N, C-alpha and C positions, 0 to 999 in steps of 0.2 A: 709415312713417318716424317715429321718436320726435320729440317737440317739443324744440327747442333751448332751453336755459335761458339767456336773454339777460342775466340778472343776473350770471352767473358767467363768461360768455364774454369773452375779451380781444379787443380790436380786432386785425385781421389783422397778424401780424408782431410782436405784443407778448406777452411772457410775463407772466402774472399774478403780482403780488407779494402779493396779499391773499387767499390761500387759507389755510385752516387757522388756525394761530396768527397769521398775518399780518393776518387780519381783526380780531383783538383789538388788535393793534398800531395799525391804522388807527383803530379806535374810540377808543383811549386818546389818540392824537395829536389826534383830532377834539375830544375833551373838553378837552384842554389848549389847543387853538386858542380855543375858546369862553371858557375861563377867562382866558387871557392877554389876549385881545382885549378882553374886557369890563373886566377890571381896568385895563389900560393906557389904554383909551379914556376911562373914567371919571376916572382919576387925572390924565391929561394935560389933559382938558377942564375939570377943576374945581380941581386943586391943583398944577399943574405947577411953579409957583414954589417950592413947599415942598421938593421933592426931584426936580429935573429928571433927574438921572442915574439914579436908581432907576426912575422912570416910563418913561424912554427905554429902559432895559434890558428892562423888561417888554414893551415894544412890539417890541423886537428878538426876544425869545423868541417872541412871538406870530407874527412873520413866519417864523421858523425852523420852528415847529410847522406853520404853514399850508403852507409849501413842502414839507415832508416828507410831510404828509398827501396833498397833491396828487400828488407823485411816486409814492407808494405806490399810489394809486388809478389813476394813469395807466398804470403798468406799462411794461415794456420795459427793455432793457439800459441805455439812456441815463438813464432815470428812476431805475433802480436805483443806478447810479453816482452820480448827482446827490444822491439821498437819502442814500447812504452818506457822501459828503463832507459834506453838511449835518449829518448825525448826529454826525460827528466834530467839526465846528465847534461844534455845540450842546453836546456834552460838554465841550469846551475852555472854552466860555463858562460853563457851570454850575460847573466846577471853579474857574475864575478868580474869578468873582463870589462863589461860595460861600466860597472862602478869603478873599477881600477883605473880605467882610462879617463874618467871624470875627476877622480880624486888625485891621481898622480899622472897627468898627461906627459910629463917628462920621461916616464918609463917606456913610452911608446913613441919613438921618433917617427914612426909611420903607423897607419891605421891597420886594424885587422878586420875581418868580416864582422866580428862581434863588438868592435869599438863603439862606444857610446850607444850600446844596446842595438847595434845594427843600423845606425843612422845613415850610413852610406848605402845601405840596401833597403831604404824606405821602412826601416824597423821590422822588416820581415823576419830577421833572425830571432827577435824576441816574441813575435806573434806566432810564428810557425810551430815551435814546440808546444806552446799552450794549446793551440788548435789541434795538433797531433795527439796530445794526451787526452783531450776531450773526445776526439773521434775514436781513439783506441779503447777508451774506457766504455764508450757506448757499444762498441762492437763486441 
């Protein structure tokens, strides 16, 4: 009997979401978790009074990235639906904050992860939820 690869097996009853290109999606979301958590934790703990809205929005982005990463790794239909809804909410946030930072830059004395549609992060924040929704709809 061949050895079972436990790294790729999904728990009983759960369909894997991180096969093929989904693995790259999880990796990118994981990188964004680290970046957004690090940025927001540092800014909130050291300079919160300077730009509370911007730093709070970066923390919200970090939570969204963490939840989506967890859902993708967890797998299953409920996790897929939850990740799909969160990706849609993330995209709405990126578009709203991105537009807000362009229309009223004075409202943001410092940038957020989603400022100017994620310009400081190579526009990954606007591309990632679209890619995630396409992947999750396919699965």
